[in-house]
C-alpha positions as CSV (number, residue, x, y, z in Angstrom):
1,M,28.8,-14.7,150.2
2,N,29.8,-11.6,152.1
3,E,28.8,-8.1,151.2
4,S,32.1,-7.3,149.5
5,K,31.8,-10.4,147.2
6,K,28.2,-9.5,146.4
7,R,29.2,-6.0,145.3
8,A,32.0,-7.5,143.1
9,A,29.5,-10.0,141.6
10,N,27.1,-7.2,140.8
11,M,29.9,-5.2,139.1
12,L,30.9,-8.3,137.1
13,K,27.3,-8.9,136.0
14,T,27.1,-5.2,134.9
15,A,30.3,-5.6,133.0
16,R,28.9,-8.7,131.3
17,G,25.9,-6.7,130.2
18,Q,28.2,-4.0,128.9
19,L,30.2,-6.6,126.9
20,D,27.0,-7.9,125.3
21,G,26.1,-4.3,124.4
22,I,29.5,-3.7,123.0
23,I,29.3,-6.8,120.8
24,K,25.9,-5.5,119.6
25,M,27.4,-2.1,118.8
26,L,30.1,-3.8,116.7
27,E,27.6,-5.9,114.9
28,E,25.5,-2.7,114.2
29,D,28.7,-1.0,112.9
30,R,28.3,1.8,115.4
31,Y,30.8,4.7,115.8
32,C,34.2,3.5,116.9
33,V,34.7,6.1,119.6
34,D,31.4,5.2,121.2
35,I,32.5,1.5,121.2
36,S,35.8,2.4,122.7
37,T,34.1,4.5,125.4
38,Q,32.0,1.5,126.3
39,I,35.0,-0.8,126.4
40,L,36.8,1.6,128.8
41,S,33.7,1.6,131.0
42,A,33.7,-2.2,131.1
43,I,37.4,-2.2,131.9
44,G,36.8,0.2,134.7
45,L,34.1,-2.0,136.3
46,L,36.4,-5.1,136.0
47,K,39.2,-3.2,137.8
48,K,36.8,-2.1,140.5
49,A,35.5,-5.6,141.0
50,N,39.1,-6.9,141.2
51,I,40.1,-4.3,143.8
52,N,36.9,-5.2,145.8
53,I,38.0,-8.9,145.7
54,L,41.6,-8.1,146.7
55,N,40.4,-5.8,149.5
56,N,38.2,-8.6,150.9
57,H,41.1,-11.1,150.5
58,I,43.6,-8.8,152.4
59,R,41.1,-8.1,155.2
60,S,40.2,-11.8,155.7
61,C,42.6,-14.4,154.3
62,V,45.8,-12.4,154.6
63,T,45.0,-11.1,158.1
64,T,44.1,-14.5,159.3
65,A,47.3,-16.0,157.8
66,I,49.5,-13.3,159.4
67,L,47.8,-13.9,162.8
68,Q,48.4,-17.7,162.5
69,G,52.1,-17.5,161.8
70,E,54.9,-16.0,159.9
71,E,55.1,-18.6,157.1
72,Q,51.4,-18.5,156.1
73,G,51.4,-14.7,156.3
74,E,54.5,-14.4,154.1
75,E,52.9,-16.7,151.5
76,K,49.7,-14.6,151.4
77,I,51.7,-11.3,151.2
78,E,53.7,-12.8,148.3
79,E,50.4,-13.7,146.5
80,I,49.2,-10.1,146.8
81,I,52.5,-8.7,145.6
82,N,52.3,-10.9,142.5
83,I,48.7,-9.8,141.8
84,I,49.7,-6.1,142.2
85,D,52.6,-6.7,139.9
86,K,50.3,-8.1,137.2
87,Y,47.8,-5.3,137.8
88,I,50.2,-2.5,137.1
89,K,51.7,-4.0,134.0
């Protein structure tokens, strides 16, 4: 696992811990705004992990595909465009 994927994995593990904390907050009937703040924090980590993974993908898989030929490169570029489209919706 390269350094970029390790960082993403650590972010996801942190987000998992936050989710466990959020569930506990709900079970303890904590203040809704505090719960919402924690949810936003977990969402932020998930977004950062996703960007990290996509960055790694572009710099490795997409670059390699482009160098290997037009068809493979176009397919990888289309994948990234589809992910970005989902991301911004």
